[in-house]
C-alpha positions, 0 to 999 in steps of 0.5 A, a space after each residue: 620506549 626507553 629503548 626510543 628515546 635513546 635510540 632518539 637521543 642516539 641518532 640527535 647526537 650524530 646529527 649534530 656531531 655531524 653539522 661538527 664535522 661539515 662546519 669545521 671542513 668549511 673553514 680554511 686555512 687562516 694566514 697573517 704575515 710569516 705565520 701561513 697555516 693556521 686552523 684549528 684550535 687556532 684563529 683570527 679574529 676576522 674568521 668566521 665564528 666556527 672556526 677555530 677555538 675561542 681560545 685559541 684566537 689569534 689577533 693579526 696586526 700590521 703583517 704580524 700575528 699577536 697572541 694576549 697573554 695575561 696582559 701581554 701580546 707577543 707575536 708570533 712565531 710559529 704553530 707545529 702542527 707535529 708536535 702541538 707547540 706554538 712559539 711566540 717571542 715578547 716584542 720588547 726584544 729587538 735585532 739586532 740590538 742586546 740592548 733590547 729587553 723584554 717588556 713584559 715579567 713572564 715565570 711560570 709561575 703564571 701558569 695554572 700546569 705549576 700547581 696543578 697535574 691536570 691543568 685546564 688553561 688553553 697554554 701549559 709550559 710543559 707536555 707529556 712525552 713518552 719517548 718508548 714504550 715504558 717511559 712516560 715523562 713530563 719535559 719542561 718546554 722553556 728556561 727562564 732568564 732572570 736579570 738581576 740588579 745588585 748593589 754591589 758586584 758580584 764577582 764569585 760566582 759565575 751564574 752571574 752574567 756581567 749584561 751592563 755592557 748592554 742593558 743599562 736602567 736608570 736605577 742604580 746598581 750592577 745589572 747580572 743576569 743568569 740563564 734558568 732559576 735560580 733558588 734562594 741560596 744563590 740569591 745574592 746578597 743585595 741583589 733582586 729579580 728586577 725581570 723574568 722572561 723565557 726562552 726555548 732556545 736549548 742551545 743557551 750557553 749560561 756564560 755569554 750574555 750575546 747568547 742570551 739575548 739571541 736565546 730571547 730573540 727565538 722566543 719560547 714553546 707553549 704547548 696546547 697539547 692538551 687540547 688536543 688531547 680533550 679532541 682525543 681522549 676525552 671519550 675513552 677511560 685514559 689516564 693520561 695523553 702523552 706524545 709519542 716522540 717516535 710516532 710524533 703522534 699522540 698517546 692516550 694509555 692506562 697506566 698502572 704501578 711498576 712492578 717495583 711501584 715505584 712510578 707508573 708504566 702503561 698498563 699491560 704491555 709497559 710491564 711486560 716490557 719491563 719484566 723482558 729487560 729484567 729478566 734480559 739483565 739476568 741472562 733469562 729473557 731467552 725461557 719468557 720469551 
């Protein structure tokens, strides 16, 4: 009797899974403006209810693909299904004017992964990646551009870039921009943070405000790797799911302490390769092989 019940449950599960796959196959790729590859997990509001995931719903407004994030509305610039990222830009930043400013105050602290390693939010600011068979690391997808309003000129700190030729606020003071993060020790007395906005433009010249503005126009990337990992690794007892930058594939892996007990590496093969490297350094690799 127990075997019969288990068999029936298995059959029902398979039927439901087949039905879900068939519904997914009925979902054609959507498009809006320059974004022509909108498919699972993304969906447009007008798409059939069974297409895509509601957590990744986009809108099409005046032929522009739009993502509503927290309390802001961002314009989608690209969706990359190879590295599981979406790039968006703050609509307040306009080309070619360097006087335009982001509308929204947005930093990593807005996102779940700023506090928790295994986040449940649909979008993350970082991504677990593997560059070789030993390394598993977390890569940040963006850096901040910080605007400050100072009561006096700041000339002794190179990190403070004068934005006054372009940026003009109604409030009195001197406007500076910083590319990257700032520590409490680096915050000049009399200066306050006015605005924070992210960018994924890694060629940023942090000494040039024109370049900072160009970086804001490029926008910032967020990862939806967690969705893909849940899809691929959810039924396996794996410790971590990473994006392999060499093969451009997802990789589910069990992690074990390395032979020094310093960091986590892939169980089995990862430790074997680490041993080979040690023998290589000592000149005894031939005996291991």
